Each structure stands twice: as structure tokens, then as C-alpha cells.
C-alpha atoms as one frame of an Amber mdcrd trajectory, in Angstrom:
protein
  82.537  85.304 150.512  81.857  81.603 150.470  83.025  79.232 147.858  81.068
  79.269 144.583  81.701  78.583 140.870  82.303  82.095 139.858  85.894  83.282
 139.227  86.415  87.035 138.283  89.209  88.769 136.552  89.991  92.097 135.198
  91.276  91.624 131.810  91.661  87.796 132.109  90.410  84.765 134.016  91.661
  84.102 137.514  92.568  80.610 138.138  91.447  78.611 141.161  95.103  78.130
 142.162  95.833  81.772 141.761  93.719  83.083 144.417  91.679  81.856 147.316
  87.969  81.593 146.212  86.812  82.930 149.665  88.505  86.224 148.959  87.025
  86.839 145.462  84.680  89.715 144.842  81.879  88.798 142.489  81.691  91.714
 139.936  82.352  92.462 136.280  83.700  92.549 133.724  84.715  88.841 133.258
  83.113  85.837 134.727  84.256  82.169 134.519  82.279  79.330 135.696  84.082
  76.315 136.674  81.160  73.806 136.125  81.295  71.750 133.116  78.074  72.884
 131.868  78.870  76.618 132.679  76.840  79.308 131.077  78.960  81.169 128.379
  80.356  84.515 129.474  81.603  87.564 127.724  82.792  91.182 128.269  79.808
  93.439 128.340  81.071  95.443 125.290  81.336  92.299 123.317  77.557  91.816
 123.450  76.544  95.524 123.062  76.439  96.446 126.734  78.538  98.845 128.807
  80.573  97.522 131.770  80.672 101.131 133.159  76.870 101.444 133.027  76.361
  97.854 134.476  78.318  99.034 137.535  75.324 101.343 138.319  73.587  98.224
 139.432  75.902  97.921 142.363  75.568 101.611 143.186  71.719 101.240 143.178
  71.682  98.029 145.349  74.000  99.453 147.873  71.940 102.634 148.300  68.978
 100.537 149.079  70.996  98.390 151.465  72.287 101.485 153.211  68.777 102.785
 153.652  67.801  99.447 155.464  65.025  98.691 152.930  66.795  95.437 151.597
  69.397  93.424 153.319  71.056  92.154 150.249  70.574  90.967 146.753  72.169
  88.975 143.840  71.806  90.599 140.331  72.427  88.765 137.054  72.314  89.773
 133.360  73.006  87.816 130.144  72.826  89.109 126.619  73.147  87.312 123.227
  73.592  84.120 124.983  76.461  85.360 127.245  76.446  86.300 130.989  77.861
  89.744 131.375  77.079  90.554 135.013  76.675  88.457 138.192  77.144  90.268
 141.426  76.232  89.768 145.093  75.248  92.551 147.479  74.820  93.089 151.225
  74.079  90.218 153.585  72.340  86.865 153.444  72.106  86.685 157.335  72.031
  90.166 159.071  72.066  88.834 162.570  75.278  86.955 162.018  76.956  89.553
 159.706  77.197  86.944 156.903  77.985  88.434 153.489  75.684  87.474 150.615
  77.139  84.461 148.768  76.754  83.757 145.032  75.109  80.418 145.720  72.635
  81.709 148.258  69.294  79.985 147.973  66.186  82.322 148.010  62.500  81.608
 148.648  60.903  82.192 145.156  57.262  82.398 146.107  55.387  83.222 142.882
  58.492  83.231 140.837  57.700  79.465 140.812  54.762  80.160 138.438  56.630
  80.391 135.092  58.170  77.040 135.744  54.520  75.653 135.704  53.934  77.578
 132.404  56.802  75.744 130.797  55.767  72.518 132.122  52.293  72.804 130.856
  53.367  73.929 127.295  55.672  70.869 127.128  52.640  68.692 127.413  50.768
  70.908 124.832  53.466  70.286 122.394  53.225  66.478 123.107  49.551  66.674
 122.377  48.581  65.449 125.840  46.408  68.514 126.625  45.276  71.674 124.929
  45.047  75.179 126.616  41.269  75.424 125.960  40.411  71.986 127.511  38.060
  72.282 130.325  39.574  71.569 133.635  36.660  68.876 134.166  38.163  66.844
 131.364  40.928  65.902 133.967  39.241  66.706 137.237  35.470  66.023 136.984
  34.762  67.816 140.283  35.072  71.079 138.233  32.207  70.316 135.955  29.736
  72.574 137.566  30.756  75.836 139.246  29.012  78.986 140.540  29.697  82.595
 140.559  29.122  84.852 143.512  27.198  88.150 142.656  25.751  90.934 145.013
  22.277  90.221 146.224  21.132  93.480 144.765  20.370  94.366 142.106  18.304
  91.279 141.360  18.124  91.896 137.658  21.848  92.337 137.135  24.668  90.101
 138.279  27.480  92.249 139.843  30.755  90.502 140.906  32.680  93.273 143.040
  36.512  93.369 142.527  37.275  93.459 146.287  35.328  92.822 149.202  36.017
  92.376 153.055  36.469  88.734 153.465  35.647  88.948 157.162  32.328  90.680
 156.513  31.219  90.049 152.861  28.106  91.746 151.564  24.820  89.912 150.909
  25.191  87.633 147.867  23.635  85.172 145.677  25.075  82.260 143.460  24.629
  82.140 139.758  25.769  79.219 137.405  29.060  79.913 135.533  28.428  80.768
 131.904  30.929  78.188 130.921  33.473  75.909 132.544  36.909  77.157 133.499
  39.855  75.971 131.211  43.470  75.459 131.543  43.844  78.796 129.591  41.925
  80.646 132.162  43.972  79.275 134.917  47.386  80.135 133.269  46.265  83.614
 132.448  44.489  84.260 135.974  41.024  84.839 134.266  39.345  81.829 135.681
  37.825  83.779 138.916  39.115  80.690 140.988  40.336  82.017 144.489  41.311
  85.507 143.158  40.252  87.676 145.998  36.738  88.538 145.183  33.219  87.880
 146.530  33.472  84.133 145.677  36.726  83.767 147.493  35.359  85.438 150.659
  32.320  83.371 150.848  33.941  79.940 149.947  34.882  77.576 152.701  38.497
  76.850 152.581  39.392  73.308 153.574  42.367  72.962 155.863  45.367  71.246
 154.509  46.900  68.654 156.539  50.708  68.054 156.766  50.410  65.182 154.501
  48.558  66.829 151.797  49.333  66.342 148.068  48.169  68.008 144.938  46.055
  64.792 144.264  44.350  65.047 147.711  43.732  68.848 147.738  42.991  70.026
 144.254  39.643  68.396 143.783  38.441  70.241 146.975  39.108  73.602 145.038
  36.009  72.642 142.819  33.933  73.681 145.939  35.095  77.159 145.729  32.717
  79.853 144.519  34.107  81.741 141.453  34.942  85.552 141.824  33.448  86.373
 138.463  32.463  84.750 135.057  35.431  82.856 133.555  37.288  84.899 131.062
  35.589  88.310 131.876  38.414  89.665 134.130  42.029  89.404 135.127  42.408
  88.800 138.813  45.401  87.027 140.390  44.915  83.657 141.981  48.115  83.613
 144.071  47.965  80.123 145.651  45.157  78.011 143.974  44.616  78.417 140.180
  48.136  77.250 139.033  48.037  74.344 141.454  45.107  72.979 139.570  47.166
  73.020 136.450  50.066  71.336 138.273  47.622  68.526 139.149  46.544  68.312
 135.511  50.436  68.005 134.616  50.607  65.001 137.142  47.543  63.307 135.610
  48.425  63.478 131.900  52.147  62.744 132.475  51.489  60.178 135.138  54.280
  61.704 136.941  54.256  63.726 140.272  54.694  67.383 139.540  58.051  67.703
 141.542  59.485  64.733 139.615  58.207  66.201 136.229  59.759  69.574 136.589
  62.984  68.044 138.033  63.319  65.527 135.117  62.033  67.771 132.312  63.318
  71.225 133.284  65.809  71.489 136.187  68.111  68.570 135.269  68.365  69.357
 131.479  69.058  73.115 132.368  71.543  72.200 135.166  69.294  73.874 137.792
  70.931  71.904 140.404  69.851  74.128 143.353  66.178  74.479 142.711  64.079
  72.599 145.236  60.532  72.323 146.821  62.409  70.860 149.742  65.860  72.166
 150.279  68.271  69.244 151.305  69.773  69.398 154.696  73.263  69.582 153.102
  72.279  72.976 151.445  70.425  74.526 154.385  73.405  76.818 155.411  73.012
  78.431 151.959  69.500  79.645 152.457  68.953  83.469 153.036  67.835  84.071
 156.481  65.186  86.907 155.791  65.520  89.775 158.245  62.757  90.490 160.684
  60.859  87.307 159.653  60.695  84.677 162.235  60.906  81.024 161.363  61.851
  82.120 157.720  63.737  78.776 157.505  61.868  76.498 159.682  59.626  74.799
 157.413  59.152  70.984 157.524  59.445  69.058 154.300  56.402  69.331 152.162
  54.413  66.696 150.193  52.478  69.469 148.521  54.359  70.715 145.576  52.983
  73.977 144.896  53.198  75.357 141.418  51.997  78.616 142.704  54.862  79.353
 145.004  56.712  76.309 146.425  60.217  76.660 145.082  63.593  77.767 146.373
  66.501  78.484 144.097  69.531  80.561 143.267  70.237  83.320 140.864  72.347
  81.148 138.512  69.532  78.591 138.195  66.926  81.105 137.349  69.355  82.733
 134.922  69.577  79.303 133.179  65.849  79.154 133.001  65.592  82.583 131.511
  68.415  81.840 129.124  66.432  78.880 127.856  63.611  81.103 126.859  65.881
  83.774 125.317  67.266  81.000 123.240  63.834  79.956 121.963  63.405  77.059
 124.251  66.922  75.790 123.911  70.061  75.599 126.269  73.190  73.503 126.161
  71.834  71.800 122.943  68.580  70.568 124.786  65.347  71.753 123.196  62.753
  72.104 125.952  60.176  74.017 123.907  60.092  75.125 120.323  60.515  78.781
 119.588  56.821  79.142 118.575  55.742  77.749 121.860  57.939  80.178 123.805
  56.152  82.837 121.860  52.956  81.487 122.944  54.195  81.562 126.496  55.169
  85.205 126.322  52.417  86.653 124.220  49.428  88.620 125.531  46.314  86.325
 125.754  43.992  88.528 127.588  43.447  91.566 125.384  43.270  94.628 127.666
  42.068  92.780 130.800  45.355  92.951 132.551  45.661  96.003 134.608  48.127
  94.698 137.183  47.380  94.558 140.912  46.722  98.230 140.993  44.098  97.997
 138.325  45.449 101.108 136.813  48.298  99.765 134.766  48.117 100.399 131.051
  50.420  99.052 128.204  50.889  95.554 129.555  49.171  92.134 128.827  49.419
  88.751 130.303  50.525  85.384 128.886  50.830  82.050 130.278  51.940  82.676
 133.786  53.938  85.913 132.846  53.154  89.521 132.384  53.921  90.829 128.897
  55.035  94.345 127.909  52.818  95.567 125.033  53.810  99.058 124.817  56.751
 100.045 126.993  56.196 103.726 126.843  52.503 103.633 127.971  53.528 100.930
 130.522  56.420 102.962 131.887  58.368  99.753 131.509  62.213  99.429 131.588
  61.767  96.488 129.406  61.308  96.171 125.541  57.731  95.535 123.819  57.358
  91.706 124.037  59.471  91.236 127.091  57.898  88.779 129.566  58.460  87.582
 133.204  57.207  87.376 136.761  58.266  87.900 140.334  57.569  86.660 143.834
  56.291  88.086 147.160  59.786  88.066 148.732  61.099  90.511 145.935  62.534
  88.013 143.329  61.996  88.996 139.713  63.217  87.619 136.334  62.492  88.263
 132.802  63.149  87.462 129.233  63.538  90.323 126.562  63.566  88.689 123.059
  64.104  91.851 121.301  67.230  92.522 123.136  68.182  88.832 123.485  68.424
  89.687 127.159  67.772  87.655 130.312  67.820  89.264 133.826  67.401  87.923
 137.332  66.998  89.929 140.588  67.152  87.989 143.809  65.826  89.838 146.953
  64.061  88.688 150.065  62.368  91.970 150.657  59.690  93.183 148.171  61.003
  96.755 147.691  59.730  98.287 144.435  62.434 101.063 144.200  65.203  98.290
 144.195  63.209  96.303 141.516  62.859  99.510 139.399  66.404 100.570 139.698
  67.722  97.118 138.655  65.512  97.113 135.505  66.603 100.804 134.850  70.251
 100.027 135.154  69.969  97.060 132.937  68.189  98.968 130.114  70.538 101.903
 130.076  73.476  99.575 129.900  72.524  98.448 126.375  74.517 100.502 124.104
  74.124  98.497 120.753
């Protein structure tokens, strides 16, 4: 294992001089971080969790590694403000037989989105924007938009949920009943680029290598909406939240990457979270098995709030710990507790049915899914827990009821591994 900031001991801390860091096994029960801004740690039993039961996480991850469905993982859990579990599993580079390292950098994909949620609500708190502001207030091109509906019947506007993008059905355009708002975009209820008929018939502008949010986002106003704003939940994977990121830039007069760096990453000590991973850290990036050129991406000038970040398990645990703490970490108040509740509250009624469109017991907040009824939802989280994940398998969530934060870092989106991690975390709570 490569050098990192975690030192593990059984019954006591292991000093850096006592053992070579390269030989350490990252596991419980006691974790010590060497950084001056270390996250607090504790024995699991001291915060109402079971060390023995937390070890089931390792058993589950190893089972999925042995099956060949995931190459490796990092798992992290904190409760009542203390880290009780941080463990590496498997390989970060299969071809070179390189063991997963605690400081491994993962592609976060849509796990980027909750960062945008926090950034937006910071500006809401400052009175610089309001969730129900129309997007056109900041980007005039979005003033008048249209919705694609089936050509027949003529007397009823039907917006199909899914269509064949290569061969869309006959359609016509009708004016949007109202303008799309920041709220619509944050909750994926805008109809903008969300996989329906409008998305299929829209002409997508090609993005050049020097693109920025400023140059590209106004072009999105030419997209045809998939449904009337606010009438449906349908995920906008790569467009909707980039519009909000551009609004963040406009009202803060700061590039989005600089805003989140200055206002979120630096205050939280998220020193390994980047849109462009520095060359000096490139060796720490997970090499995704069976995915060609997974690391060969040129530096970008387009800082996508929808999925542009790379990060580490520790950094995202810090982010979730801030949310568990009511917007506060290390004495720094990024959001008020009430604003955190706004972020993680259901804003869409019963519109959210997840990607399967059959999910019950769940809602959707600002960039995060929310557990409304864990029994109906079949969730391994408490009512009121909220979080999101990414296409490569990353997941993180905040459980306010249990004062718990959890992070799962994968680079293969394997649902059984995600479920087993959540299940192991839940059953390890004994108080």
C-alpha cells in the first residue's frame, strides 16, 4: 500500500516511526490522520456502532472483487462527527497488480452534482439568487422555449417519456407553459435534455476543445424541452446543472471551478478534488479495468457541474461530514442548518420514481435523492437521508437521523456492491 495519511492501530495509535507506512493495512478499529486538519476519529462502539459488524463491509467488497464484478473500492463511514471506518479493497490498477491506495483518485461523474447544490444554496443564502428565479433572468436566451409533443392526437399534447433518438416519432412543438427556473434544474423537473422527445429532436451543438460554460450554456436554450416544466421528474445527466453552474458564475462574478475551490474545497480541506487532476497526482488515479483511455483526458476549460470532478474518499467524506454537521466543519459554517435541510428535503412531491420509474418511497431535493419512507423504498438509509452517486459507481450520503455519513468509491457501477455497503452500514448501528 502506498503512503497516505491514515495510521491504524489495534487498541492504540501506531506512530509513523513505529512502522513503515507502506506496510500498513487500512482497517478498523482506530484511525489516526496525520494532517493538521484531520477528521476526528473514534472506536465504533464509542459512537453507537459495532466494529465487528463494520467488518462485514470488507467481506462484502471482497466477495464482489472475487466475482470479477468490481476491481476494488474504498469504503468510509463516520457517525456523530467521528470517522469509524476507512478501508481499501482490491486493486486500483489491475494490469499492473497495484493495490488500492487510500489516497486513490476516482472519477466522480454525477457525484459532482451535490457540490453544485451546495454552491447554489450559498448564493441563495447571500440573497444573490432565488430558487424560483427564471433562468432567463440571468441567461436571456432561455426566455422562450418550446416543448416537443407527439403529432397525434392534435387535441392533446403528449410528451412521451422515452423515444428512439435515432428515429423519433412525428412531433410538433408547443410553447412552454412557463419559463424554466433554477428550482426546476436543481430537481430535474425542467424537461431540459432529459432523454425524451425534445432531447431526441434537438440539434446538439458540438463542443470544441476551448469551450467554457459561458460559451456553451446559452446554446442550450435552443434545445426543445421534453415536457412542460415542473410536470415530471426526468434526469438531465449532462446539461441541466451546467446551466445552474453558469448562473453561479454570473452572480458571483467568479468562474465555477474557482468558486467551488475557494468556497467549498479549501474550507473543507478537500485538497484532492479537481476538474483537472494535476500531473503530480496522476499516478494516484484509478485505472479503470477494461476501459480504454480512462486516464487520457486533456485538461478541460469546461467545468461541468454535472460530472466533471475527480476526487478521493477522504475528500467526499469531508463534504458529507459538513452536511451532517448542519453545514459546519472545522469551525467553518458553509451553510446554515436550515439551508442544509432545504438541500435534503423532498421538493417534487411524488414525481420522483428514480430511473426505473417504479420506485416508491423516495423524493428528490436539490441535486440529491431523498428517502421519504425507507420501508416502502426498500432503502438501507433512514427517512430524511439524502445523497447521490455517479455513473462509475461512486456513492455518498448523509443520514441526519443517525448523524451518519457514508462514502463508497467504485469505478464499476455494480448495484449489488452498492446495496451491500449500505446494508452493512445500517446493520452496524447498534445504538
